[in-house]
N, C-alpha and C positions, 0 to 999 in steps of 0.2 A: 408534393415536396416544395413547390415554389413558395407556398404559405410558410413552411418551416424556415426557409432561408430568409424570408422577409422579417419574420419575428425575431430570429436570432440576430439580425442586423440592427434592430432597435437598441438604443442606448439603455443599458441596464444600470440602474442607480446603485452604487455601492460606496458607502462613506469612506472606506479605506482607500479606494482608487480615486474618487472624486476630490475629497478634501486633501489627500496626499499630493495630488497633482497641482492643486490650486496654490500650494505653498512653494512650488519650485521656481527657480530662475534658470535662464539659459546657461549662465556661467556655472552654476551648481551642477547642472546635468552634465555638462562637458567635463567638468573636473572629476566627477564620480565615474563616468564612463572611462575616462583616461586611466584612472587609478585601477579599476577592475581589469581592463584589457591589458595593461602593462605589467601589473603585479600578480594577477591571478590566472592568467591564461598564457598560452605560448604557442608553440608550433602546432599543437593539436587543433586549436580553433582556426588558425590561419590555413592549415591544410584542408580542413573541412570546407571552409568558405570558398577557398580558391579552387577546390576540386569539383564542386558541384557544377554540372553542365545543364541543369534544369531539364533533364530527360523525362521526368515524370514517372519513372518506374516505382518511385516510393508511394505514389498517390493511392493506388488500389490497396495498399497495405493499411491505410488509415481508415478506421471505422467512422470517424467524424466526416471525412471527405466523402465516403460512400453514402453516409446517411444524409448528407447535405446536397444531394443531387449532383455529386461530382463537381461541385463548385471549386475551381482551381485555388481560390484563396484559402481553402481549408486543407489543401494538400500539405504534406510535411514541408516540401520545398517552398510552397506558397507562404506558409507561416514563418519560415526563416526569412524569406524575402521581405515580409511585412515588418519584421522586427530587427534582427541583427543585420540584415542586408542594408536597411536604411541607416542604422547606426554607423556602420562602417563607411557607407557611401558618403555620409555627411560629416564623417570624422567626429562623431559625438555631438555635433551642433544640431540637436533635435529639440522640439518644443515640449513643454509640459503636457500638452494635449496628446502628442505622439507617445510619450512615456505612459500616459494613462491607458491608451489603446493597446500599446505593446504589452502592458501588464495583463490586460484582459485576455489577449491572445495567449501569452505564455502560461498564465495560471489556469485558464478555463477552457482552452481549445486544444490542449495537448496533455495527455496522461503520462507522458514520458515512458510509454510502454515498450518502446524500442522495436516494435514490429516492423517499422519501416526500414530499420537498419539492415534487416535480413534481405531486403529486396533491392537495396541500393547497390549498384555494381561496384562502387568504391567503398562501401562500408561506412558512409558518413553517418555519424551519430547525431541525429537531429535533437534527441533528448538532451544531450550535453549542451548543444548550442542554446536551447531554450532555457536550460538551467542557468546559463550565464546571463541570459536576459532577465530571469527572475532575480538573480543575485544583484544585478544593477538596480532593478526596481525596488528591491528590499532596501538597499543602501540609500535610495532616494526617498524612502518612506511611502512608497506606492504599492500597497499589498492589499488584496481583498480582506475586508474587515473580519470575517468569521475565522479564516485560517490564521490571521494575525493574532486574534484573541487566543487561539489554541496555542500558538507559539509563546505568547505571554504567560499563559498558564504554566507551561513547562519551565519558563524562566523563574517563576516564583515558587512553584510547588514540586517541580521535577516530575510532574505527571500532567497529562493533557486535560484532566477533568477536575482540577482543583480539589482532589481528594486529600484530606489531611492524614497524617501518619496514623493517628488513632482510629480513623474511619477505615483505613486500609486493613489494619490488624483486626478490627471488629468484624469486617466482612469475611475475612478468612476464618475467624473463629465461628462465625455464624454458619458458614458452609461446612466446616468440620462437624459442628453439632448436628446439622441436618443429615450429613452423610453417615454419622455414627448410628443413626436409626436403621440404616441399611447394612452397615459394616461396623459393629460395636467396637472393634479394635482400631478403627481408622484414625489416622492423625494427618494433619497438614503441618509438617514440621517447619517452624520458623527459626531462622538464624542458626541452623545446624551446621557446624563446621565439618569439613571433610566429606560431605555427601558426594555421591557420584554425579548428581544432577541438581542444578539450580533451575527451577521452572519459572519462566518469565512470561508475563501477559501484557496486553495493552489495557490502558485505563478504562475503556468502555466496558470491560468485563466486570470488574467489581462495581461499576456504576450502574450498568444496565443489564448485564448478562452473567450474574454470579453463578448461574446454573452450570456454565461451562467450567468454572473452577471446581464445582461439585463433581462433575463427570470426570474431570482429570484426576481428582483425588481418589475416586473409586478405581480408575485405571491404574494409577501409580501403586496403590496399596494392593490391588489384585495381582499385579505383575511382580510385586516384591521389590520395587525400585527404592534404592537409598537416595532420598531426595530432600530438597528443602526449598523454601521461598524466603527472600529477604524481607525483613520488617521495616527497613529503612529506605529512603529514596534510592532508586536504581532498579526498582521492581517493574516500572512501566517501560516497556520497550518501544512504544509508539514514538513517532518523531515527525511532526508536521514542520518543525523548523528546517528539516532537510529539504522540504518542498517550498518553503517561503524564500529560501536563499539566505537564511540566517545561519550560516555555517558555524558561527561562534556558539550559539545555543545548542545546535546539533552536537557539537563536540562535547559540550558539558553533559548533555544527556547520555551520550555513549560512554563517556568517561565514568559517569556514575554507575552505569550498568556493569561495565567491566570491573570497576573497583569493588562493587558489591560481590561479584563472583570471586574475585581474587581474595578479598577479605574472608570469605567463607571457605576458601580453599577447595572449591568444587572442581570436578574433573571436566565438566562441560555444562553449557547453557542449553536448555531445551526451550525453544520458542513456541508459543501457542500458534494457532492458525491465523497468522497475519503475514501478508506479503511485504508491505512497505517496511514493517519493523525488521523483518529479516534482511531486507536490502540495506537498511540503515546500519546494521552491525556487521554485515558480511561484505559490503561492497562500497559504502560511501563514508559513513561516520568513522569507521576504523582507519580509513586512508587519510581522512582529514586530521586524525590524531597521529598519523605517522606509521601506522601498521599496514603492511601490504595485506596481511590476513589477520583476523581477530587474534588477540593474545591468548584467548581461551576458546577451545573448540565450540562452534555454534551448530546446533542441529535444529532444523525446522520440524514442526509437529508431524508432517507427512513422513519424513525419514524416521522419526521416532516410532510412529505407529508401525511402519514397515519393519523396523528392526525387532519390535516386540512380537509381531505376528510371525516373522521368519524364525525367531528363536523359540517359538511356542510358549512364550510367557503370557500371552493372551490367547485364549481359545474361544472359538465362536460357537455359541449354543445353537443358534438357528439363523440362517442368513435373512437379511432384510428383504421383504417380499415385494414392495412397491418398485416400479421401474424408476431407474435413476439415470441422470446424465451428469457429466462432470465439466465444470468451468475450470480451465487451466489458468491460474493467476499468473500474471506477467512476471512478477518479481521472484517467484519460486520455480517457474518453468523456463521462460526465456532467460531469467536471471540466474537460475541455479540448477536447471536440468533435472527437476524432480518428477517429470511427467510419467515415467514408467513406474516409479515407486508408488505414485499416487494411484495408478491403475491397478497395481498389485493389491494395494489396500482395498480399493473399491470392489474388486472382484472377490476378495476374501470375505467381505462382509455383506455384499449385496448379491441377490440372485439374478437380477435383470439389469445389466449395465448397457446403456445405449450411448454410443459415441456421438457427439455433435461434430459437425464439419464446417470449416477446418478445425483441427484439434492440435494438441500438444503445443510446440513452439509457434505454430501458425494460428493459434486461436485468436479470435478478436478480443480486445480489451473490454472490460466491463464499463468503461468510461467513468469510473468513480475514483480510480487510483491516481497517483501522482499529485494528490492534494486537491483534485478537482471537486470531489464531493464535499471536502472540508471548506470550500469557498462559500458554502451555505445556501440558504433559501433563495437569495436573489438570482442564482445561476441554476437552480434546479430544473426548471423547464427547458432551458437551453441544453442542459446536460442530457436529459432523457430523450429529447427530440433529436439529439445528435448521435443516438445509437440505435436507430431502428434496425440496422443490420444485425445487431446482437439479439434483438427481440425475435427476428425471423430465424436466426440460427438456433436459438433454444426452443422455439415453438416447433420447428421442423423435426426435432427429436421425438416429439410425442410423449416424452417422459413425464412421470408424475412429480418427481423430486429433482431439484437442481442442487447438486453438491458444490459448495463454493468454499474451499479451505483458505479463506482470507476474509478478514473483517470488512475492509472497504469493498471488496467484490460482493460480499454478502449483502451489504446495505445497498450498493448500486444496483445489483440484480433485482432486489425486491422492488426498487423504484421502477425499473424497466418492466418487470412483470405486472405491476399495478397499472402503469400508464398504458401499456399495450394490451392489457387484458389477456395475458398468457395464463392458461390454466395449469399452474405449477407452483410448488412451494420450495423454499430454500432451506437447506440444512448444512451445518458443518459436518465434517467427518466424525468428530467426537460425539455428536448427537446420535448418529447411527451406531457407532462403535459401542457406546455405552448401552444402547438398547439391545444389541445382539450378543454381547460378550458374556462368557460364563463368569459368574461371580461366586465367591465363597457362600455356601448355603443354598445355591440353586439346586 
């Protein structure tokens, strides 16, 4: 473990952090910090900072701290002390070098998973504090290059993969054509007004995993759902701007999604298997826009599958035979309480479900969420080495398949499985549900 700590302490070269910090002056830093703290925070931040007694009870909740040989600097309280603590102590008079290092801590050493909040005796939300640090760094132009590029993509094309509108429509028509070989009457309805459901995905699906759209189309048509997908911007529900601190772009992205649903007069939005996207429309982006709750009901895929199975609209032909375990995504379990519904779905479609421990809201984060995986290749080794505790957790189950109903979790867990040589494969719920469900003509 000492070797891991030594390597993670080496300076990682990142153009967004390094060149951004080089352009800063002390007066500029102090001015931006003052503006953010006075205009965008309030009693909440002050109470959190003033209340923390550095008792250390949050430490064992953090997968990064546990995986870094319990080095106190990686504890939640330690990360706050190294960033916001210094900012407040010095009244914003910190150096460009400090901002560069604070950005690396805030963007790459915390997943904003909120596990530590459950163990703090005062309920201090460390994720909120580090999001404020990210907001300051964003306004100073000091953001990891790869995640900033993703936010730029959203600002230009309203999706994170630079997919043009005609390419998006072409992909849906391609998946519809392929699916019609299996179900001749199948349609992926575009721009259908008055549908019960608007189905929303993240941009990596049409770019890299269009099979997931195929599977969902089969599911929707088999269940007889009156559904649609938008052909215009607003179809991508991913949101890295939420994690860069660019709240303005985040608001534009969420507004586009809600506007698309309102224009199509749908009854609800069903989100694909993504955790951060759900968080962005259910807990963060909606509130930036002034809504306590979303203006149109939001349903995550887990809850959607649960409702279909409970209502008998989807029947299982034969349960999945391989042993499976379930990773509880932070944003839909700690953030939305869908852990029991997820287990109902898994037990309905799988024959041999093995719990990992701890589980449900106590599960360890995948170390990919919160924008950390989107900070890109420069931080990949740091990221996977900072979650050996997760590798042990999933290996101890002995399961053959790891179900991860979240895109960032899926990618992050694949990296961990590969790095630590865990004999396991990852799947989404829809991968297995498509395989085991009854379809017309079976």
